[in-house]
C-alpha positions as CSV (number, residue, x, y, z in Angstrom):
1,M,7.6,-17.6,-24.5
2,D,10.3,-17.0,-21.9
3,I,10.1,-19.7,-19.2
4,P,11.6,-18.7,-15.8
5,A,14.8,-20.6,-14.8
6,A,13.0,-22.1,-11.7
7,V,10.4,-23.7,-14.0
8,R,13.0,-25.0,-16.5
9,G,14.7,-26.7,-13.6
10,S,18.1,-25.0,-13.9
11,P,19.7,-23.7,-10.8
12,V,18.5,-20.3,-9.6
13,P,20.9,-18.0,-7.7
14,L,19.7,-15.5,-5.2
15,C,16.6,-14.3,-7.0
16,M,15.1,-10.8,-6.4
17,H,12.0,-9.6,-8.1
18,A,9.2,-7.2,-7.3
19,N,5.8,-8.7,-8.0
20,S,3.4,-6.8,-10.2
21,P,1.5,-4.0,-8.5
22,V,-2.2,-4.2,-7.7
23,R,-4.2,-2.7,-10.6
24,Q,-6.8,0.1,-10.4
25,R,-9.9,0.2,-12.6
26,G,-8.8,0.6,-16.2
27,G,-5.8,-1.6,-15.8
28,R,-3.4,1.1,-14.5
29,P,-1.1,0.1,-11.6
30,S,-2.0,1.6,-8.3
31,P,1.2,3.1,-6.8
32,R,-0.2,3.3,-3.3
33,K,-1.5,-0.3,-3.2
34,A,1.5,-1.9,-4.7
35,A,1.7,-5.4,-3.3
36,R,5.5,-5.8,-3.6
37,T,7.6,-8.7,-2.5
38,I,11.1,-9.9,-3.2
39,T,12.0,-13.6,-3.3
40,L,15.4,-14.6,-1.9
41,R,16.7,-18.0,-2.9
42,S,19.6,-19.5,-1.1
43,C,20.7,-23.1,-0.6
44,G,17.5,-24.3,-2.4
45,E,15.2,-22.5,-0.1
46,A,13.0,-19.5,-1.0
47,Q,12.0,-16.7,1.3
48,V,9.3,-14.2,0.2
49,L,9.7,-10.9,1.9
50,P,7.3,-8.0,1.7
51,V,9.2,-4.9,0.6
52,E,7.6,-2.7,3.2
53,Q,9.1,-4.9,5.9
54,I,12.7,-4.5,4.7
55,V,14.5,-2.0,6.9
56,Y,17.9,-2.2,5.2
57,A,20.2,-4.5,3.3
58,E,23.9,-4.9,3.6
59,V,26.7,-6.9,1.9
60,F,29.7,-8.3,3.7
61,D,31.9,-11.3,2.8
62,H,30.2,-11.4,-0.6
63,E,26.9,-12.2,1.1
64,L,23.7,-10.2,1.0
65,H,22.0,-9.7,4.4
66,I,18.4,-8.3,4.4
67,H,17.2,-7.0,7.8
68,T,13.4,-6.7,8.4
69,A,11.2,-4.8,10.8
70,D,10.6,-7.9,12.9
71,G,14.3,-8.2,13.7
72,S,14.9,-11.1,11.3
73,T,17.9,-11.3,8.9
74,Y,17.8,-13.2,5.6
75,C,21.0,-14.1,3.9
76,G,22.0,-15.2,0.4
77,R,24.4,-14.6,-2.4
78,G,23.8,-11.5,-4.5
79,H,24.8,-8.0,-5.4
80,L,23.6,-5.0,-3.6
81,S,23.5,-3.1,-6.9
82,A,21.0,-5.7,-8.3
83,L,18.8,-5.3,-5.2
84,E,19.1,-1.5,-5.4
85,Q,17.9,-1.6,-9.1
86,R,15.0,-3.8,-8.2
87,L,13.8,-1.6,-5.4
88,S,14.6,1.8,-7.0
89,S,10.9,2.8,-7.1
90,C,10.2,1.7,-3.5
91,D,11.9,4.5,-1.4
92,F,15.3,2.7,-1.0
93,L,18.5,4.7,-1.0
94,R,22.1,3.6,-1.3
95,C,23.7,5.3,1.7
96,H,27.1,3.6,1.5
97,R,28.7,1.1,-0.9
98,S,27.7,-1.7,1.4
99,Y,24.3,-0.5,2.6
100,L,20.8,0.1,1.1
101,V,18.3,1.7,3.5
102,H,14.5,1.9,3.3
103,L,13.6,5.6,3.9
104,P,10.4,5.0,6.0
105,Y,12.6,3.5,8.7
106,V,15.1,6.4,8.9
107,A,14.8,8.3,12.2
108,G,17.6,10.7,11.7
109,L,20.6,11.8,9.7
110,R,23.8,13.2,11.3
111,R,27.1,13.7,9.7
112,Y,28.0,10.4,8.0
113,R,25.4,8.3,10.0
114,I,21.8,7.3,9.4
115,T,19.9,6.3,12.6
116,L,17.1,3.9,12.0
117,S,13.8,3.8,14.0
118,G,14.9,0.6,15.7
119,G,18.1,2.3,17.0
120,A,20.6,0.8,14.5
121,A,23.1,3.2,12.8
122,L,24.3,2.9,9.3
123,P,27.3,4.6,7.7
124,V,26.9,7.3,5.1
125,S,29.5,7.8,2.5
126,K,31.2,11.3,2.6
127,Q,30.9,11.9,-1.1
128,N,27.1,11.2,-1.1
129,Y,26.1,12.9,2.1
130,L,24.5,15.9,0.5
131,L,22.7,13.8,-2.0
132,I,21.3,11.5,0.8
133,Q,20.3,14.6,2.8
134,R,18.3,16.0,-0.1
135,A,16.8,12.6,-1.0
136,L,15.7,12.1,2.6
137,A,14.2,15.6,2.8
138,A,12.3,15.0,-0.5
139,Y,11.0,11.7,0.8
140,R,9.7,13.3,4.0
141,L,8.1,16.1,2.2
142,R,6.4,13.6,-0.2
143,A,5.3,11.4,2.7
144,G,4.1,14.3,4.8
145,R,6.6,13.6,7.6
146,P,8.2,16.5,9.3
147,H,12.0,16.8,9.6
148,P,13.3,15.6,13.0
């Protein structure tokens, strides 16, 4: 049996995990009712954040900063690539080497800039612009949201 590091008592770095989704009858996961959270551990404290409240994440000075819909920012050590992998099934998109954005909060896309519903603007890498444009259009089509 694999015992988590936190239970064994060993130090736990910035920890990110998505909790198990809510299950439908028959034991199948319900994608629409997924109760997902991530847990950030930094300096011995743990913060549990609902994934749907995360607007975007960024890395600078080797520190991960997660910005939420209520305007809060949570910081800790970690890699954006690890967070991206954990949230890959939750409508997050890497728009730049230092930024990961949650698509429901994207208000618009202009050449090399994503504008968020709260007014913030994030850079878009030039080499990934068309990929990001297509991914955003596919998300909006899937979510039933018109193009701005």
